[in-house]
N, C-alpha and C positions, 0 to 999 in steps of 0.2 A: 587469716584469710584477707583481712583488710590490708595487711602488709603486702600480700601478693598483688592485690589490685593497684596499690600505690606504686609498686615497682613497675607494673605493666604500664601505668599511666606515664611515669617518667620516661620509660623506654620509648613509648610511641610519640610523646611530645618531642623527644630528641630527634627521632627520625623525621618528623614534620619540619622541625627547624632546620634540619640539614638537607632538605630537598633542594637539588641544584636547579631544577627547571619545573615547568608546569606538568610535563609528561611524567616526571618522576614523582611529583606530588600526587598526581591522580592514581598512580600505582600504589602509593602508600595508603590513600583513602580506600581503595578497593580492598587491599590486604587487611585493613583495619576495620572498616565499617560496612564492607560489602556483605553479600549473602553468606559468603564463606570466610568472612574476616574474623580476626581474633576476638574482637569485642562481641561480635554477633555469636560466635561459638560459646563465649562465656555466658551470654544471656540465655542461650538455649540449654546450658547445663545447670541453670538454677533449679530446675525441677528435681534434680537428683540430690540436692542438698537438704539437710535437716531444716525443719520449719524455722527454728530459731536463727539460722544463718541466712536463710533465703531472703528475708526482708532487708537485712543490713547489706548483704552482697548486691542485691538488686539496686538499692538506692545508690551504692557506691559506683556500680557499673554505669548507671544512667548519668551520674555526674561526670564520669570519665568520657562517656560518649559525647555529651554536650560540649565538654571542654575541648575534645579533639576536633569536633566539627568547627568550632570557633577558631581554633588554631590553624586548621587547614584553610579556611576561607581567608584568614588574615595573611597566611603565607602565599596564597594564590594571588591576592592583590599586590603584595610586595614583589613577587616574581614578574607579574604582568607589567608593573611600572618599570622594573629594571629592564625587561625586554624592549619595552617601548622606547625607553631612553637610549638603549644601545642602537635600536633601529634608526631613531632620529639622528643620532651621531653619525652613523655610517652612511645615511642617505642625504646628509646635509649638502646644500649647494653653496659653493663659495662665490658670492656675488661680485667679488673683486676680480675674478678671472676674466680675461679678455673674451669678447664675443667671437663666435666662429666666423671665419673669413668667408666661407661658402654657405649661402642659405640652403637649408635642407629641404624645405617644402617646394612643391612644384604645382603650377596651375595646369589643369588637364587641358589637352588640345581643344576639346569641345568648348570649355569655358573660355579659352583664349579666342577661338573663332567667333563665339557669340559676342564677345566684347569688341572684336574687330568689325563685325557686321553692324553692331549698334553705333560705333563711332562713324562709320561711313554714311549710314542712312540718316543719323542725327545731323550730320553736316549738310545733307540735302533737304532738311526740314521735316523729316518723318518723326513720328512719335511711336513709342513701343506700346503695343496692346497685348493683353493676355486674357485667357479664358480657362474654363475648367477642363481637366483631363477626361472626366466622365461626361459624355454628351448624350442628348436625346436624338432620336432618329431624324427629327425635323431639321435641327441645325447641322447635323453631320452629313445628311444625305438629301432630304427632300428639298430644302431651301436652296441647295446647290445644284438643282436640276438633275440629280442622279436618279434615274428611273428605278422602279422596284426590281426589274430584271437585271440590273447592272451587276457585273461580277464582283464589284467592290462590296456589295451588300451580302455576299455569300458567307456562310459560316466558316469556310476554310480560309477566308481572308480577314475576317473581322472578329474581334473579341466582343461577344455579346454578353450583357449583364442582365439580371432580372429586370423586367419592365417596371415602370412606375405604377402607382395605384390606378392611374387613368388608362393603363394599358399601353402607354407609349414605350416602344423599345428603347433600351439604353445600351450604349456601347462605350468602349475605350476609344477615344477619337482617333480616326485613321489619318487625319491631317489637321493642320492648324486653321484650315479654311472656316470652320464654325465661328472663329473669332471675327472673321470678316462679316458674317451674317449678324452676329450680336452687335457689332459696332454700327452697322448700317441701320439696324432696327432700333437701337437705343438712342441714336443722335442723328440730327439731320446732316446732309452733305454740305460742304465738301469734306473729303476724308483723305488723309495721307498717313498711313500706318504701316508698320512693319511688325510681324508677329513671329517671334521665336518660341519654341516650346517642344515638349515631348509628344510623340505620337506612337501609335501601336498598331502593328499588323502581324498576322500569324505567318511569319516567314523567318528563316534562319539559315544563313550560309556565310561564305567569306565576305560577301558585300551586303548582307541583309541581317537585321536583328529584330526580334519581336518588339523591342522598344528602341526608338531612334529619335533623333532631333531634326526638326524641320524649321525653316523660316519662310514666311510668305510676306508678300507686300501687296498693298491695295492703295490705289489712287482713284478717287471719284471726284469729278469736277465737270465743268462745262467745256465743250469743244476739246475733249481729250481724244487722242488718236494713237495709232501704233508708233508713230515717230517719237512720241513722248516715252513710250515703253522702251523702245530701242535705245534712246539716249540714256535713260536711267540705268539700264542693264550694262551698257558699255562703260558708263562712269563707274558703276560698282565693280565690274571685272578689272578695270585698270587699277582701281584703288586696292582691291582685295589681293590680287595676284602680284601687285607692285611692278607692273610692266607698263611702259608708255603706250605701246601699240598692241592691242589684243585683236586678233582675227576672230570674228564671230560670224556665225551664219544662223539664220532662222529657218527651220524646216516646218512646213505645214503639218499639223497634228490635230488630234481631237481630244478635248476635255469637255465634259458636260457643262461646266460652269463658266467657260469662256468661248467666245465666238467672234472673230476667228481665233484659232489657237495655234501655238507654235512651240517647238522644242528648240532649245538654244545649244549650239555647240561652240566650243572655243578651239582655236588652233593649238597644236602641240607637236612635239617631236621627242624621240628618245635618242639621247646621246650618251654613250658610255654607260648604259644602264640606268640613266637618270632621265626623268620626265621634265621637259621644259615647256612651260606654258607660254602661249603666244607666239611660238616659233614653229617652223616646219610645215609639212603638208598633212599631218594627221589631224584628227578631230576627236574631241571628247564632249559627250553630252553632259551638261551641268544643271539644267533646269527646264521647267515648263512654264509657259506664260500665255497671255492672250488678252483680248478685250473682254470685259465682264459681260456675260450673257444677259440680254435684257430680261429673261425670265428670272434670273437671280435678283436683279434690281427690283422687279415687281414683287417677288416674294418678301422683300425687305421694306416694301412701301415706298420705294424710290421711283420716280417717274423717269423711265428710260428715254422719253422724248426730250427731257430737259437735261438729264445728267448722263454722263458716260464715264467709263473708267477702264483701267487695266489692272491685272493682277499677275503675280508670278509666285512660284514656289520652288524651293531647292532643299536638298538634304544637307544639313550642317555637317554631319559625320563624314559624308562623302567628299565635300569640298575641302574639309580638313585633311582627309587622306591625300587628295590631289596636291594641295599646297605644301604639305609637310612630309610627303613621301612615306606615308604609313601604309604598309601592304595589306593588313588584315583588319577588317572592321571589328571582329570579335574581340580583339585585344583592347578595344576601348573600354570594355566592361569586365575585364578579368581581374581588376584590382591588383595588378602586379606593380609593386613599387619600383622594380628595376626598369620596367617599361616606362613608367611615368617619369622616372629620373632622366631617361634618355629623350623622350619626346615632349616632356613638360616644359613649362616656362617659369622663369624667375618671377615671384609674385609682384615685385615692385616695378617690373617692366610693363606698365599699363599701355595698351595700344592706343596711339593717337595718330591722326593724319599728319600732324605737323612733325611729330617725332619719329614716325615710322610705325607701321602696324606690327611687324614681326622683327625681332632683333636677335 
């Protein structure tokens, strides 16, 4: 009987040593030590042996079982190291190869336009201000002179979140204007800031998305008037659209946080299916603006008798579509690498006023 167990041991150890891969080794382990394995079957048959053979055979089988378990684990480690070495050899990188001639990465048009806007207004002496995406009702609506019955406060337009512990309603900000409120409340005038960031509204179609990018500007100082606002926006449009003469018109409008308010259109034309900015008899609306409403200044603790200012806001995604001929706003968020390769920008072409914003 001992001779049979020794023969079985030698046979199984040979099979373990000859396993070609980890999957084959696992199959041998199951066939040997599993519930229906050969060693397990031998152990179950011990009860049928005479008492004088049972003890000796049981001890021998336990030794074989332990020996096989050790051999299988040793073979497993050996096979794993061999597979790892083969993988490292096949995935190795030859650092002596020449670099790719064409960069593969691309800057998203929104990121590019953000950098362009920052370069333009930094040259005018503006600083960039930022604020939280989750705002309270006071900063997003009340301090901006938006009354309780205003449509912007309705559930179908605004993403509401659970209120604060004090009962203050919380929202995903519907514009970047709350940053203007925070700036004026946290530091004394004068102010000259530009505010880019994400905003959220419950809307989705070819020219609207639930999350979009907006940039606003705020200037607070003494003796500020609409002429300063017009000159600032004309300088921006000339630099951004890279045309010397931009036809602009200011149409009277209404915004709760500015008085007087205006919407700004720029001249355009369509030639051979292409949109040309600054030429022709057509008009395109690009932004809203106006003089800061005295009620907004009072809500921020600024004396409207001493300080005046102007503000404006525009959609970054939309002006990117206008400048670079992108037909559908939804494609901005589709994560399509083919689209990004077509409309994206080479990373090292950083926009500057001296070198040109777009290349």
